[in-house]
C-alpha positions, 0 to 999 in steps of 0.5 A: 357188193355181194358174191354170187354163188355157183351151185355144186355139180354132182361129185363136186364141192366147194370148200375152202382150203386150210393147212394140213397138220405137221405130221401128215405134211409132205405126204400127198394126204388131204383131210375134211369132215366125214360129211364131206366124204358122204357127200362126195361118196368117197372113202379113206384112201381114195385119191381125189382131185382138188381144183382151184387157181391150180389143180393137185391130187392127193390121198383122202382121209375124213377127220372128225376135227373139221365136221361141219366145217366147209374146209379140206386141209392139204399140204 
């Protein structure tokens, strides 16, 4: 059975969620590769909305650790 891929709308991107590092946990932060920031035209410190089964907002910070990966780290 194949999974249908839904194209991303402008200003949206499908990412897998991962846990943020312990030093950043509990602070309302999220991070993803710099390529994500460029694609979504967001800068460090901006508030972003993450929508999935639940919705949440967090303060975005790019990180080089996840460059090229399709993940966003949240706490």
